[in-house]
C-alpha positions as a LaTeX table, in Angstrom:
\begin{tabular}{lrrr}
\hline
Residue & $x$ (\AA) & $y$ (\AA) & $z$ (\AA) \\
\hline
Unk1 & $-31.69$ & $-18.57$ & 14.81 \\
Unk2 & $-29.83$ & $-17.79$ & 18.04 \\
Unk3 & $-28.36$ & $-21.30$ & 18.18 \\
Unk4 & $-27.16$ & $-20.95$ & 14.59 \\
Unk5 & $-25.52$ & $-17.61$ & 15.42 \\
Unk6 & $-23.78$ & $-19.08$ & 18.46 \\
Unk7 & $-22.58$ & $-22.06$ & 16.43 \\
Unk8 & $-21.11$ & $-19.77$ & 13.78 \\
Unk9 & $-19.47$ & $-17.66$ & 16.47 \\
Unk10 & $-17.99$ & $-20.74$ & 18.14 \\
Unk11 & $-16.69$ & $-22.01$ & 14.80 \\
Unk12 & $-15.10$ & $-18.61$ & 14.08 \\
Unk13 & $-13.43$ & $-18.52$ & 17.50 \\
Unk14 & $-12.07$ & $-22.04$ & 16.97 \\
Unk15 & $-10.67$ & $-20.97$ & 13.59 \\
Unk16 & $-8.97$ & $-17.96$ & 15.18 \\
Unk17 & $-7.47$ & $-20.17$ & 17.91 \\
Unk18 & $-6.21$ & $-22.57$ & 15.25 \\
Unk19 & $-4.77$ & $-19.66$ & 13.26 \\
Unk20 & $-2.97$ & $-18.28$ & 16.32 \\
Unk21 & $-1.65$ & $-21.77$ & 17.06 \\
Unk22 & $-0.22$ & $-21.96$ & 13.54 \\
Unk23 & 1.20 & $-18.44$ & 13.76 \\
Unk24 & 2.83 & $-18.74$ & 17.16 \\
Unk25 & 3.79 & $-22.36$ & 16.55 \\
Unk26 & 5.28 & $-21.49$ & 13.17 \\
Unk27 & 7.35 & $-18.65$ & 14.61 \\
Unk28 & 8.49 & $-20.84$ & 17.52 \\
Unk29 & 9.29 & $-23.75$ & 15.21 \\
Unk30 & 11.35 & $-21.53$ & 12.92 \\
Unk31 & 13.18 & $-19.95$ & 15.86 \\
Unk32 & 13.96 & $-23.24$ & 17.61 \\
Unk33 & 15.23 & $-25.01$ & 14.51 \\
Unk34 & 17.24 & $-22.05$ & 13.24 \\
Unk35 & 18.96 & $-21.90$ & 16.62 \\
Unk36 & 19.56 & $-25.65$ & 16.46 \\
Unk37 & 21.06 & $-25.38$ & 12.97 \\
Unk38 & 23.27 & $-22.47$ & 13.98 \\
Unk39 & 24.68 & $-24.54$ & 16.85 \\
Unk40 & 25.39 & $-21.52$ & 19.01 \\
Unk41 & 26.46 & $-19.36$ & 16.04 \\
Unk42 & 23.90 & $-16.72$ & 17.02 \\
Unk43 & 25.46 & $-16.39$ & 20.46 \\
Unk44 & 28.92 & $-16.06$ & 18.92 \\
Unk45 & 27.60 & $-13.63$ & 16.31 \\
Unk46 & 26.11 & $-11.33$ & 18.95 \\
Unk47 & 29.28 & $-11.35$ & 21.02 \\
Unk48 & 31.65 & $-10.82$ & 18.09 \\
Unk49 & 29.93 & $-8.02$ & 16.19 \\
Unk50 & 28.54 & $-5.82$ & 18.96 \\
Unk51 & 31.60 & $-3.86$ & 20.04 \\
Unk52 & 30.47 & $-0.76$ & 18.10 \\
Unk53 & 27.08 & 0.97 & 18.08 \\
Unk54 & 26.39 & 0.31 & 14.35 \\
Unk55 & 27.56 & $-3.29$ & 14.74 \\
Unk56 & 25.36 & $-3.98$ & 17.76 \\
Unk57 & 22.35 & $-2.33$ & 16.09 \\
Unk58 & 22.88 & $-4.38$ & 12.91 \\
Unk59 & 23.35 & $-7.56$ & 14.93 \\
Unk60 & 20.04 & $-6.99$ & 16.70 \\
Unk61 & 18.26 & $-6.28$ & 13.40 \\
Unk62 & 19.67 & $-9.33$ & 11.61 \\
Unk63 & 19.22 & $-11.69$ & 14.56 \\
Unk64 & 15.54 & $-10.74$ & 14.88 \\
Unk65 & 14.90 & $-10.89$ & 11.13 \\
Unk66 & 16.58 & $-14.32$ & 11.25 \\
Unk67 & 14.78 & $-15.69$ & 14.31 \\
Unk68 & 11.49 & $-13.81$ & 13.73 \\
Unk69 & 11.22 & $-12.98$ & 17.43 \\
Unk70 & 12.34 & $-9.74$ & 19.04 \\
Unk71 & 11.34 & $-11.14$ & 22.42 \\
Unk72 & 13.74 & $-14.07$ & 22.01 \\
Unk73 & 16.63 & $-11.80$ & 20.99 \\
Unk74 & 15.92 & $-9.42$ & 23.88 \\
Unk75 & 15.82 & $-12.30$ & 26.35 \\
Unk76 & 19.14 & $-13.60$ & 24.94 \\
Unk77 & 20.61 & $-10.12$ & 25.42 \\
Unk78 & 19.39 & $-10.06$ & 29.02 \\
Unk79 & 21.07 & $-13.42$ & 29.56 \\
Unk80 & 24.33 & $-12.27$ & 27.99 \\
Unk81 & 24.44 & $-9.13$ & 30.11 \\
Unk82 & 23.66 & $-11.19$ & 33.19 \\
Unk83 & 26.59 & $-13.45$ & 32.30 \\
Unk84 & 28.92 & $-10.50$ & 31.79 \\
Unk85 & 29.34 & $-11.05$ & 28.02 \\
Unk86 & 27.71 & $-7.77$ & 26.95 \\
Unk87 & 27.63 & $-4.27$ & 28.40 \\
Unk88 & 24.51 & $-2.22$ & 28.97 \\
Unk89 & 25.33 & 0.01 & 25.98 \\
Unk90 & 25.79 & $-3.00$ & 23.69 \\
Unk91 & 22.55 & $-4.53$ & 24.94 \\
Unk92 & 20.59 & $-1.34$ & 24.28 \\
Unk93 & 21.92 & $-1.08$ & 20.73 \\
Unk94 & 20.98 & $-4.71$ & 20.02 \\
Unk95 & 17.47 & $-4.21$ & 21.45 \\
Unk96 & 16.93 & $-1.09$ & 19.33 \\
Unk97 & 18.00 & $-3.05$ & 16.25 \\
Unk98 & 15.77 & $-5.91$ & 17.31 \\
Unk99 & 12.76 & $-3.60$ & 17.37 \\
Unk100 & 13.40 & $-2.69$ & 13.74 \\
Unk101 & 14.04 & $-6.32$ & 12.81 \\
Unk102 & 10.61 & $-7.44$ & 13.99 \\
Unk103 & 8.97 & $-5.15$ & 11.41 \\
Unk104 & 10.00 & $-7.64$ & 8.73 \\
Unk105 & 7.50 & $-10.18$ & 10.08 \\
Unk106 & 4.64 & $-7.68$ & 9.96 \\
Unk107 & 5.30 & $-6.96$ & 6.28 \\
Unk108 & 4.21 & $-10.54$ & 5.49 \\
Unk109 & 0.75 & $-9.85$ & 6.91 \\
Unk110 & 0.19 & $-7.05$ & 4.40 \\
Unk111 & 1.14 & $-9.26$ & 1.43 \\
Unk112 & $-0.81$ & $-12.00$ & $-0.35$ \\
Unk113 & 1.44 & $-14.97$ & 0.34 \\
Unk114 & $-1.10$ & $-17.81$ & 0.38 \\
Unk115 & 0.19 & $-19.21$ & $-2.90$ \\
Unk116 & 3.48 & $-20.08$ & $-1.14$ \\
Unk117 & 1.96 & $-22.59$ & 1.29 \\
Unk118 & 1.88 & $-25.67$ & $-0.96$ \\
Unk119 & 5.36 & $-25.11$ & $-2.49$ \\
Unk120 & 6.80 & $-24.62$ & 1.00 \\
Unk121 & 5.12 & $-27.79$ & 2.27 \\
Unk122 & 6.44 & $-29.76$ & $-0.70$ \\
Unk123 & 9.92 & $-28.31$ & $-0.24$ \\
Unk124 & 9.85 & $-28.98$ & 3.51 \\
Unk125 & 8.85 & $-32.63$ & 3.08 \\
Unk126 & 11.50 & $-33.10$ & 0.37 \\
Unk127 & 14.26 & $-31.58$ & 2.51 \\
Unk128 & 13.17 & $-33.65$ & 5.54 \\
Unk129 & 13.44 & $-36.78$ & 3.39 \\
Unk130 & 16.98 & $-35.78$ & 2.38 \\
Unk131 & 17.82 & $-35.16$ & 6.04 \\
Unk132 & 16.66 & $-38.67$ & 6.93 \\
Unk133 & 18.70 & $-40.09$ & 4.04 \\
Unk134 & 21.95 & $-38.22$ & 4.68 \\
Unk135 & 21.61 & $-37.80$ & 8.46 \\
Unk136 & 22.17 & $-34.04$ & 8.26 \\
Unk137 & 20.06 & $-31.00$ & 9.10 \\
Unk138 & 19.29 & $-28.97$ & 5.97 \\
Unk139 & 16.52 & $-26.82$ & 7.43 \\
Unk140 & 13.46 & $-28.84$ & 6.45 \\
Unk141 & 11.70 & $-28.01$ & 9.71 \\
Unk142 & 12.40 & $-24.32$ & 9.16 \\
Unk143 & 10.67 & $-24.51$ & 5.76 \\
Unk144 & 7.69 & $-26.32$ & 7.30 \\
Unk145 & 7.59 & $-23.66$ & 10.04 \\
Unk146 & 7.40 & $-20.98$ & 7.34 \\
Unk147 & 4.50 & $-22.85$ & 5.72 \\
Unk148 & 2.71 & $-23.00$ & 9.09 \\
Unk149 & 3.33 & $-19.28$ & 9.63 \\
Unk150 & 1.85 & $-18.31$ & 6.26 \\
Unk151 & $-1.00$ & $-20.80$ & 6.72 \\
Unk152 & $-1.81$ & $-19.14$ & 10.05 \\
Unk153 & $-1.91$ & $-15.73$ & 8.37 \\
Unk154 & $-4.29$ & $-16.98$ & 5.69 \\
Unk155 & $-6.54$ & $-18.77$ & 8.20 \\
Unk156 & $-6.62$ & $-15.72$ & 10.47 \\
Unk157 & $-7.58$ & $-13.49$ & 7.55 \\
Unk158 & $-10.33$ & $-15.92$ & 6.56 \\
Unk159 & $-11.59$ & $-16.14$ & 10.16 \\
Unk160 & $-11.57$ & $-12.41$ & 10.89 \\
Unk161 & $-13.59$ & $-11.48$ & 7.83 \\
Unk162 & $-17.00$ & $-12.68$ & 9.12 \\
Unk163 & $-16.11$ & $-11.82$ & 12.72 \\
Unk164 & $-15.47$ & $-8.19$ & 11.85 \\
Unk165 & $-19.12$ & $-7.80$ & 10.83 \\
Unk166 & $-20.60$ & $-8.97$ & 14.15 \\
Unk167 & $-21.99$ & $-6.28$ & 16.53 \\
Unk168 & $-20.15$ & $-7.48$ & 19.65 \\
Unk169 & $-16.78$ & $-7.56$ & 17.88 \\
Unk170 & $-17.35$ & $-4.10$ & 16.47 \\
Unk171 & $-18.19$ & $-2.90$ & 19.97 \\
Unk172 & $-15.05$ & $-4.54$ & 21.35 \\
Unk173 & $-12.89$ & $-2.79$ & 18.78 \\
Unk174 & $-14.63$ & 0.51 & 19.36 \\
Unk175 & $-12.68$ & 0.94 & 22.60 \\
Unk176 & $-9.52$ & 1.25 & 20.55 \\
Unk177 & $-11.04$ & 3.85 & 18.24 \\
Unk178 & $-11.52$ & 7.63 & 18.39 \\
Unk179 & $-8.57$ & 8.37 & 20.69 \\
Unk180 & $-4.99$ & 7.16 & 20.02 \\
Unk181 & $-4.39$ & 6.29 & 23.68 \\
Unk182 & $-7.31$ & 3.86 & 23.61 \\
Unk183 & $-5.78$ & 2.08 & 20.64 \\
Unk184 & $-2.44$ & 1.96 & 22.47 \\
Unk185 & $-4.07$ & 0.28 & 25.48 \\
Unk186 & $-5.91$ & $-2.19$ & 23.26 \\
Unk187 & $-2.74$ & $-3.14$ & 21.34 \\
Unk188 & $-0.65$ & $-3.40$ & 24.51 \\
Unk189 & $-3.22$ & $-5.63$ & 26.21 \\
Unk190 & $-3.45$ & $-7.92$ & 23.18 \\
Unk191 & 0.34 & $-8.23$ & 22.92 \\
Unk192 & 0.64 & $-9.08$ & 26.63 \\
Unk193 & $-1.98$ & $-11.83$ & 26.26 \\
Unk194 & $-0.60$ & $-13.28$ & 23.01 \\
Unk195 & 3.05 & $-12.62$ & 23.95 \\
Unk196 & 3.85 & $-11.57$ & 20.39 \\
Unk197 & 3.82 & $-8.05$ & 19.02 \\
Unk198 & 4.29 & $-9.42$ & 15.48 \\
Unk199 & 1.11 & $-11.52$ & 15.65 \\
Unk200 & $-0.85$ & $-8.72$ & 17.34 \\
Unk201 & 0.19 & $-6.17$ & 14.73 \\
Unk202 & $-0.43$ & $-8.78$ & 12.04 \\
Unk203 & $-4.01$ & $-9.21$ & 13.27 \\
Unk204 & $-4.49$ & $-5.45$ & 13.23 \\
Unk205 & $-3.09$ & $-5.31$ & 9.69 \\
Unk206 & $-5.52$ & $-8.00$ & 8.56 \\
Unk207 & $-8.43$ & $-6.15$ & 10.17 \\
Unk208 & $-7.45$ & $-3.06$ & 8.19 \\
Unk209 & $-7.34$ & $-5.19$ & 5.06 \\
Unk210 & $-10.89$ & $-6.39$ & 5.81 \\
Unk211 & $-12.10$ & $-2.83$ & 6.43 \\
Unk212 & $-12.79$ & $-3.33$ & 10.15 \\
Unk213 & $-10.25$ & $-0.69$ & 11.19 \\
Unk214 & $-8.97$ & 2.53 & 9.65 \\
Unk215 & $-5.25$ & 3.26 & 9.40 \\
Unk216 & $-5.55$ & 5.84 & 12.19 \\
Unk217 & $-7.30$ & 3.38 & 14.50 \\
Unk218 & $-4.82$ & 0.64 & 13.70 \\
Unk219 & $-1.82$ & 2.89 & 14.29 \\
Unk220 & $-2.55$ & 3.27 & 18.02 \\
Unk221 & $-2.88$ & $-0.50$ & 18.39 \\
Unk222 & 0.42 & $-1.03$ & 16.56 \\
Unk223 & 2.19 & 1.38 & 18.90 \\
Unk224 & 0.63 & $-0.32$ & 21.92 \\
Unk225 & 1.60 & $-3.81$ & 20.75 \\
Unk226 & 5.30 & $-2.91$ & 20.73 \\
Unk227 & 4.96 & $-1.66$ & 24.30 \\
Unk228 & 3.04 & $-4.71$ & 25.50 \\
Unk229 & 5.60 & $-7.18$ & 24.20 \\
Unk230 & 8.28 & $-5.66$ & 26.48 \\
Unk231 & 6.79 & $-7.58$ & 29.42 \\
Unk232 & 8.60 & $-10.74$ & 28.21 \\
Unk233 & 12.07 & $-9.25$ & 28.68 \\
Unk234 & 11.09 & $-7.54$ & 31.94 \\
Unk235 & 9.91 & $-10.86$ & 33.37 \\
Unk236 & 13.05 & $-12.59$ & 32.06 \\
Unk237 & 15.23 & $-10.03$ & 33.83 \\
Unk238 & 13.72 & $-10.71$ & 37.25 \\
Unk239 & 16.47 & $-11.76$ & 39.62 \\
Unk240 & 19.28 & $-10.93$ & 37.19 \\
Unk241 & 22.13 & $-8.46$ & 37.67 \\
Unk242 & 21.35 & $-4.77$ & 37.56 \\
Unk243 & 22.51 & $-4.05$ & 33.96 \\
Unk244 & 20.30 & $-6.89$ & 32.67 \\
Unk245 & 17.27 & $-5.36$ & 34.39 \\
Unk246 & 18.26 & $-1.97$ & 33.06 \\
Unk247 & 18.33 & $-3.13$ & 29.44 \\
Unk248 & 14.94 & $-4.84$ & 29.84 \\
Unk249 & 13.39 & $-1.63$ & 31.17 \\
Unk250 & 15.39 & 0.31 & 28.59 \\
Unk251 & 13.53 & $-1.67$ & 25.91 \\
Unk252 & 10.22 & $-0.55$ & 27.40 \\
Unk253 & 11.32 & 3.09 & 27.72 \\
Unk254 & 12.61 & 3.11 & 24.14 \\
Unk255 & 9.22 & 2.00 & 22.85 \\
Unk256 & 7.56 & 4.67 & 24.95 \\
Unk257 & 9.92 & 7.25 & 23.45 \\
Unk258 & 9.03 & 6.05 & 19.93 \\
Unk259 & 5.36 & 6.43 & 20.85 \\
Unk260 & 5.94 & 9.99 & 22.02 \\
Unk261 & 7.63 & 10.80 & 18.70 \\
Unk262 & 4.51 & 9.79 & 16.78 \\
Unk263 & 1.60 & 11.04 & 18.90 \\
Unk264 & 2.34 & 14.82 & 18.68 \\
Unk265 & 2.59 & 14.54 & 14.87 \\
Unk266 & $-0.28$ & 12.07 & 14.47 \\
Unk267 & $-2.01$ & 13.74 & 11.48 \\
Unk268 & 1.25 & 14.41 & 9.69 \\
Unk269 & 2.41 & 10.86 & 10.25 \\
Unk270 & $-0.82$ & 9.55 & 8.70 \\
Unk271 & $-0.23$ & 11.85 & 5.72 \\
Unk272 & 3.28 & 10.41 & 5.37 \\
Unk273 & 1.91 & 6.85 & 5.48 \\
Unk274 & $-0.54$ & 7.67 & 2.69 \\
Unk275 & 2.45 & 8.54 & 0.50 \\
Unk276 & 4.18 & 5.21 & 1.15 \\
Unk277 & 1.45 & 2.96 & $-0.29$ \\
Unk278 & $-2.06$ & 3.03 & $-1.69$ \\
Unk279 & $-3.09$ & $-0.12$ & 0.19 \\
Unk280 & $-4.22$ & 0.63 & 3.76 \\
Unk281 & $-2.85$ & $-2.61$ & 5.25 \\
Unk282 & 0.53 & $-1.87$ & 3.67 \\
Unk283 & 0.43 & 1.59 & 5.24 \\
Unk284 & 0.02 & $-0.01$ & 8.69 \\
Unk285 & 2.99 & $-2.33$ & 8.08 \\
Unk286 & 5.02 & 0.65 & 6.85 \\
Unk287 & 4.04 & 2.63 & 9.96 \\
Unk288 & 5.56 & $-0.07$ & 12.16 \\
Unk289 & 8.84 & 0.15 & 10.23 \\
Unk290 & 9.00 & 3.96 & 9.97 \\
Unk291 & 8.40 & 4.82 & 13.63 \\
Unk292 & 10.85 & 2.16 & 14.82 \\
Unk293 & 13.42 & 3.54 & 12.37 \\
Unk294 & 12.75 & 7.07 & 13.64 \\
Unk295 & 13.15 & 5.92 & 17.23 \\
Unk296 & 16.45 & 4.25 & 16.38 \\
Unk297 & 17.68 & 7.40 & 14.60 \\
Unk298 & 16.98 & 9.44 & 17.73 \\
Unk299 & 18.27 & 6.96 & 20.33 \\
Unk300 & 21.44 & 5.53 & 18.76 \\
Unk301 & 23.47 & 8.77 & 18.62 \\
Unk302 & 22.86 & 9.31 & 22.36 \\
Unk303 & 22.89 & 5.66 & 23.46 \\
Unk304 & 25.75 & 6.25 & 25.92 \\
Unk305 & 23.78 & 9.03 & 27.61 \\
Unk306 & 20.68 & 6.82 & 27.56 \\
Unk307 & 22.58 & 3.98 & 29.25 \\
Unk308 & 23.95 & 6.40 & 31.84 \\
Unk309 & 20.44 & 7.70 & 32.64 \\
Unk310 & 19.09 & 4.15 & 32.95 \\
Unk311 & 21.70 & 3.38 & 35.58 \\
Unk312 & 20.19 & 6.06 & 37.79 \\
Unk313 & 16.48 & 5.53 & 37.22 \\
Unk314 & 16.57 & 1.70 & 37.36 \\
Unk315 & 17.78 & 1.09 & 40.92 \\
Unk316 & 21.48 & 1.78 & 40.63 \\
Unk317 & 24.31 & 4.17 & 39.90 \\
Unk318 & 27.18 & 1.87 & 39.01 \\
Unk319 & 28.43 & 2.27 & 35.44 \\
Unk320 & 28.14 & $-0.80$ & 33.23 \\
Unk321 & 29.66 & 0.41 & 29.98 \\
\hline
\end{tabular}
């Protein structure tokens, strides 16, 4: 009996690993091939349309929705600032927009998109065949990446369902329950390990869909995941010029500010989420969008002041905007 239980547990873990491989691989594959197709257009887009606060915010939102990776956009911003192509203020606006852009990915986890896998695979293979025939890149690999991404979501949902009923997994999740700060720590730790807030929040959304977590319990983990993913940009900024380090830490501080907007109004925020959708998993996805939008609404009007403050608290006083 014990051996059978261990075998089932091992099989479930292997399925989860495979699902994460498809998810992260799909996102990476989409990002890499979109950047290859654009041929540097993203870099030119960010430089051209970021002179104003609304333009920089929109550029960050669209670039992240396009690439499906806020970490990649933030790292690009750090590189641009380090190269002197963007100012600290521009970088902050792009990062704030990027945070909102990543909420698009999470929405997919709350939807039933499994029926798209086979059509996407067929379309991807067809487009790849045309690419081989005409020697041009039409985005076949991007389509296959989307199929892998959705396949990972479906496999993860299938794998988490039996796992959520096991005593040890329930006990593991219990740390993130009861108190919001525990959920924040759990979500942050998971995002640091996986290096993807989208996948972490997606897993949380799926657990809500399976009934393993309540909306309140999931909310803390969602907030924590956005904080945990900031480590990528912070690491990327190591050894760069001061404004690049400031925007990386500014990303972290912005997410902390968004967290502080939600926690004092926790019960009221949950009541608001209940009005946005009847489905609990959709409420979690909506929560990710709403609090990032609220954070942007607060930060963008005072972004110049925010940049000025960052210059003093992140090892420096020289103005960069």
